[in-house]
C-alpha positions as CSV (number, residue, x, y, z in Angstrom):
1,M,34.2,84.7,100.3
2,A,32.5,83.9,97.0
3,T,33.5,84.7,93.4
4,P,31.4,87.0,91.3
5,A,30.4,83.9,89.2
6,F,29.1,82.2,92.4
7,E,27.2,85.3,93.5
8,E,25.5,85.3,90.1
9,L,24.6,81.7,90.6
10,V,23.1,82.5,94.0
11,E,21.0,85.2,92.3
12,D,19.8,82.7,89.6
13,F,18.8,80.3,92.4
14,E,16.8,83.0,94.1
15,F,14.5,83.1,91.1
16,L,13.9,79.3,91.1
17,D,10.9,78.6,93.3
18,D,11.3,74.9,94.2
19,W,14.1,72.3,94.5
20,E,13.1,70.5,91.3
21,D,13.8,73.7,89.3
22,R,17.1,74.2,91.1
23,Y,18.0,70.5,90.5
24,R,17.3,71.0,86.8
25,H,19.4,74.1,86.7
26,V,22.3,72.3,88.3
27,I,22.0,69.6,85.6
28,D,21.9,72.3,82.9
29,L,25.1,73.9,84.3
30,G,26.8,70.5,84.0
31,K,25.6,70.1,80.4
32,A,26.9,73.5,79.5
33,M,30.5,72.7,80.6
34,E,33.1,71.9,78.0
35,P,33.8,68.2,78.1
36,L,37.0,67.1,79.9
37,P,39.3,65.6,77.4
38,E,39.7,61.9,77.6
39,P,43.5,62.1,78.2
40,L,42.7,64.0,81.5
41,R,40.4,61.2,82.7
42,V,43.2,59.3,84.4
43,P,43.7,57.8,87.9
44,A,45.6,60.9,89.1
45,T,42.5,63.2,88.4
46,K,39.9,60.7,89.6
47,V,38.2,61.7,92.9
48,D,37.7,58.9,95.3
49,G,34.7,58.9,97.6
50,C,32.1,59.6,95.0
51,A,29.4,57.1,94.1
52,S,29.8,58.1,90.4
53,Q,33.0,58.5,88.5
54,V,34.5,62.0,88.9
55,W,37.6,63.6,87.4
56,L,38.9,67.0,88.4
57,H,41.8,68.6,86.6
58,A,43.3,71.7,88.2
59,Q,45.9,74.2,87.0
60,F,47.1,77.5,88.1
61,D,47.4,80.4,85.8
62,G,48.8,83.6,87.2
63,G,48.5,82.2,90.7
64,K,44.8,81.6,90.3
65,L,43.0,78.3,90.3
66,H,41.2,77.0,87.3
67,F,39.8,73.5,87.2
68,D,37.7,71.5,84.9
69,G,35.9,68.2,85.6
70,A,33.6,65.5,84.4
71,S,31.4,62.9,85.8
72,D,29.3,60.0,84.4
73,A,26.3,61.3,86.4
74,M,24.4,64.4,85.2
75,I,23.8,65.9,88.6
76,V,27.4,65.4,89.6
77,S,28.5,67.2,86.5
78,G,26.3,70.0,87.6
79,L,27.9,70.0,91.0
80,I,31.3,70.3,89.4
81,A,30.0,73.3,87.5
82,V,28.8,74.8,90.8
83,L,32.2,74.2,92.4
84,R,33.9,75.8,89.4
85,N,31.7,78.9,90.0
86,L,32.7,78.8,93.7
87,Y,36.5,78.4,93.3
88,N,37.8,79.2,89.8
89,G,39.8,82.4,89.7
90,L,40.8,82.3,93.4
91,T,44.3,82.2,94.7
92,P,45.4,79.1,96.8
93,A,45.0,81.2,100.0
94,E,41.5,82.3,99.0
95,V,40.5,78.7,98.2
96,G,41.5,77.8,101.7
97,G,39.3,80.6,103.1
98,V,36.1,79.6,101.4
99,D,33.5,78.0,103.7
100,A,32.1,75.8,101.1
101,K,29.4,74.3,103.3
102,A,28.0,77.8,104.1
103,E,28.3,79.0,100.5
104,L,26.5,75.9,99.1
105,A,23.8,76.3,101.8
106,R,23.0,79.5,100.1
107,L,21.9,77.4,97.1
108,G,19.9,75.0,99.3
109,L,22.1,72.1,98.2
110,N,22.9,70.8,101.7
111,D,19.3,70.0,102.3
112,H,18.5,68.2,99.1
113,L,21.3,65.9,98.2
114,S,21.4,62.2,99.1
115,A,24.0,61.1,101.6
116,Q,26.1,59.6,98.8
117,R,26.0,62.8,96.7
118,S,26.8,64.8,99.8
119,N,29.8,62.6,100.5
120,G,30.9,62.9,96.9
121,L,30.6,66.7,97.0
122,R,32.7,66.8,100.1
123,A,35.3,64.6,98.4
124,M,35.4,67.0,95.4
125,I,35.7,70.1,97.7
126,E,38.6,68.3,99.6
127,R,40.4,67.6,96.3
128,V,40.1,71.3,95.3
129,R,41.4,72.4,98.7
130,E,44.3,69.9,98.7
131,T,45.3,71.0,95.2
132,A,45.3,74.6,96.2
133,A,47.2,73.9,99.4
134,Q,49.9,72.1,97.4
135,E,50.3,75.2,95.2
136,A,50.5,77.6,98.1
């Protein structure tokens, strides 16, 4: 299950011929996000397991997930934006039903991230899933 925003992202990636173009697009997605306010960059929102610093702040509005995030690394900020496209607007049950690995494979991300970045991405996905499970 993917959100309409993620399906649109998949379509965008289909027009990008090589990984370097896709990599730049991910970075641009991160740059386009609203900055996470400093008061939300606290230990409670920090994601462990990432090589760079990452903060994810989630809230539920009308039973649907909405999260924002930030990182001190441009590519990781872009990965946060990708995850926002994947998960924002879903109910906690829907979040639990998303096969993130399969969905991200549609973008070719699994094959082109370093081991450290892949571990960090998994940590971010796990944080989103845990947050949704607590809300369920």
